[in-house]
N, C-alpha and C positions, 0 to 999 in steps of 0.2 A: 532126533537129538542124541546124541552120543552116549557112549557106556559111562565117559568119566561126568559129563554133567546131570546125567540122570544119578549117580550113583550121591554127586553131591548132593544133588536136591531133594531125593529121597532117602538120605541116611537118617539114620534114628537118632535123635539124639535125647540120652538122657539129663545132661546135669544142666545148668546154666552156662559155664563156663563156656561147652560145647558149643552152646547155640549161637552166645558171643561169638567164638572164633568161627563158627560156618558163615555169621553176619558179616563181618569184616572181611572173610574170603570172598563173598559174592560182592562188597562193595570195592574191593579191590579191581577185582573181573569187570565189573561196570565202569569204574575211571581209565583203565586201559582201554575200554572200549569206545568212552570217549574220545580221549586221547590219543590214541592211536599205539604210545608208548610211553613209557614208565620210567623214571629211578626210584630208587627207596627215597631218596629226598621229596621227591614228587608226591609220593602215599602218605609220608609224614604229614606234610604240609596241607595236602587237600583232608585228608581223614583225619587229622589230630590224633593218632597214633602213637604210641611211644616209637621210638628207634629197634629197640630189642621184638616188641612185637612185631614189627612188618617183616623182620630178618628171619625173625619164626615161621610168618605166614609164605612169604616168597617162596623160602626152604620147601615148604609142603606143598605149594603148588606149582614148583618146579619139579617136582619127585612125583605129583599124580597129572603130570602131563596140563596142566592148564595153560600155563604159560612158560615160556622161553625166553633164555638171553640171547640179544641179536646184534648188539652195538655196543657201544659206547659213547657218553654223554658228552657235551662240553664241560670245561671248566676253566672257573677262572684262577686257579691254582690248586696244586696237589693233584692226587688222584682221577682219572675221569670216571665219573659213575656208570656202573651198570646200567643198560637199559631192557626191561622186559616188554613184551609184547606177547599177544594171547596166541595160543598155538591154532594151528590152521584147524579149521573143521568142526570148532567146539560147538558153535551154531550153525543151523540151517536155514534159511528163510524164502520161503517162495513169495518174489513179487510181483502183483496183477496188475498191470496197468488198463485202467477202462478207459477210452476214448469213446469221441462220439460213434464211430465206425471201425472200431478193430480193439482186439487185446492182446496185449503183449506179457510174455510170463517169461520169468526166468527165476532160477535158484541161485543164493551167493551165499557164503559162509560168511562168518565173523571179519577176515581178513581182505574181501570183496574178491576169492577166488570164485570161479564161476564150476557149479555145481551139475546145472543143468544148463544148454545152452539156452539164448535166446529165441522165443519161437514170438510170431507177430500172425494172427488168425482177424478175420473178415467177424465181426460183430456191433452190431446198432444197438446202442442202451436207449432202452423203453423208459418213457417217464416215470413207469409206477413198476411194481415189481413182479411183472410177468416176466422177463426178461430173466430173472436170475437161477434159474433152474436151467437156463440153456446155457449161462455161463458156467455152471459146474460141470455140466456136461462137456463142455471144451476144457476145463482146468481135470477133468478126470480123465481125459483121453492122453493132456499133455504129460501127466505124471505117469500114464500106463508106458508112452512112446518115449519116455528119458528113461523109464526102469526107477522109480524113484518110489522108496519104502518109505512111506509118509510117515512112519514111524521116527525116522530122521530129522522131520522139519522140528525146529523149534517153535517157531509159528507163522503167521502169512500176513504181509501186508497188502493195503487194495489201495492204489493212488486214482484217482479219476476227478474230473471236473463237476463243479455244482458247488450248491450251498452246504458243507460239511460240517456236522457237528461231531469233533473226533472223540469226544469224552462219550457221547451217548450212539454213536458208531453209526448215524443217517447222515442220509443226503436228501435236500428238498428240493434237489431239482431232478434227482436220477434213480430209478430204482426204488423210489417210496413206496413204502407199504406201512402204513398204519398199526397194523397187526403186529410188526415186528421189525427190528432193527439190520442192516446187510450185517454186520457183526455176527449177531447173533444166530445169522441166517449160514453163515459161513462156520461158525463155530461149533454147531448142532451138527453140521453135515461130516467136517474133517476133525472136532474133535482138539483143536489145536487154537491158542491165542490169536484173534483176529486183529488189525488196527486200520483202521482206515484214516486217510489224507488226502487232503483235495491236491490235486496235481501241481498245482503254481506251488503251493508250501511245500509239498516234497522237491522240487527244483528248487526251493531256495534253500533249504535244508543240503540238497547236494553241493548245492555252489561254496555254503555256509562251511561246509566240513570238509571235501576237495578241489572247488573251482575258484573262480577270481575271487569271491568275497571271503576267501578262506584269510581268517587275521584282522579282516574288516569288523568295525563298529555298526557301521548304517550303510545298509546295500539297497537297491530296489534291483529285482531280478524281473522281468518283462518277459512274458509266455504267450508265443504267439501261433495259434494252431487251427482247430476247428472255431475256439473261442479267445478271447486276450484276457489274460488273468496278469496279477501284478502281487510279486512277492516281497516282502518288507522284513530286511533285517533292520534290528533296531537296540542299540547299545549290545551288539555281537549275540541276540538271540533271533527266531524269527518270529515277528509278531502275526498272533492267531485274532487278534479281537476279543470280544467280550464271548460272542456265541462261535469263533471262529470262521466268520465269515469276511474276516478285512482283505483287502485288495481286491475286490470283484468291480472294477474299472469296468470290464466290458458291459456292466449294464445299467451306468450311470448313463443319464438322459445328456442326448446328444445333438436330434433333429426334433424339431415341433412336430406330433403330429406323423412321426416318418411309420416305417414298417414295423410290423407286428412281432414281435421276438420272444421267440420259444418261454423265457421266462414269464410272459405274459404284458409285459410293458411294450410301449412302443417309443420307437426312435433311440435304442440303446446303441452304446457304441459299435458292440456286434453287429449288427444290422448294418452296418456301411464299410468296417475297417475288420475283418476277420476271414481265415477259411469258410467260413459259414458263406459270408456277403460274396467272398471272391465264385465262389464255385455259384452259386443262384444269379449272379452278373454274366457269368461266363455262359452259361445255360440260356440264358434272358436270348442273350446277343445269339447263339448259335441258331436257336429257334426263329430270328428275325432272317436267318439267312447270314450273318455275316461271318467274311471268309477268313478262315481262321485254322492253325495245324492242329486244332483238336479234333476238325474234322478228320484227323488220318486214324482216329483213335478206333478201335472194334466199338459196334455197338453196345454190347456188356459194360465196356469203360467208358464210354458216354454215360451210359445210365447211373454208374457208380462212380461219378466225375470225383476228383479230389482236389487239392491246392497243390498238389505235389506234380498232378498230370498240366496243371493251369502253367506251374513256374518251370516244368520241363519243356513243355511247348513257347515259353517265351523268352529263354535262353536258345532255342534253336532262330528265335527271328522271326 
């Protein structure tokens, strides 16, 4: 966390006006983080603050290098308003994406600037929490390799498949431990706030803020990887469901008495239409002696066959 943010958060406040001033500053920073850039009028309308108060707060935030003026906004008459955005590097977040057989890590700041480049490594997710120690070892090595000072991190976000309750920090499908949540485990080790999110809902948030779903009210985002998931944007917000389990279309019953799914049910959609199904079917055909370009792969690659291998082979004809 930067010195400026530390100063803002840890500043000793004696009076009620000082506390209110700090609260309003944090509210402005959060609003800019959400919208990307704002004018003074945007702040007045969204936070219900008076124009003189906002002008004073903006001046203080500019002086302390929290925000900067970067452009002029549109105007239907009169002067174009100044637009403000957050300064680079105010917040740094370690992003960890856990997939069925890989882990991807990167560090970005509040303006999506890359602080530490993305690295993807092999890692197989376990059903229970036995894989947690191995994951933290991989993360530790990544931080060392990229010369990252963990004190500069504001927080950690973990995206992964499974039935995730973001509020409780748990995953009922992977890394489940009755004695501790995933977020508590990482917070205990890294002493930073940790948030966990279903990978499909993370994709939905990304599309809503930066992608094709931007400025839309209702959208569906389909993620097809090792599994299948559905992100739902409803009325301009990502719909989570009561316990955060919305969009689990991959585990809808699809075939009566079908193959056993890793979720414990039979005939789920993921057993016939997913990366897992694709790999399983390919391995079965290879064992039967089917002629395929996949046979050109090295034994180690065949043992760790992925959907990417199959797609590349298909594209080669």
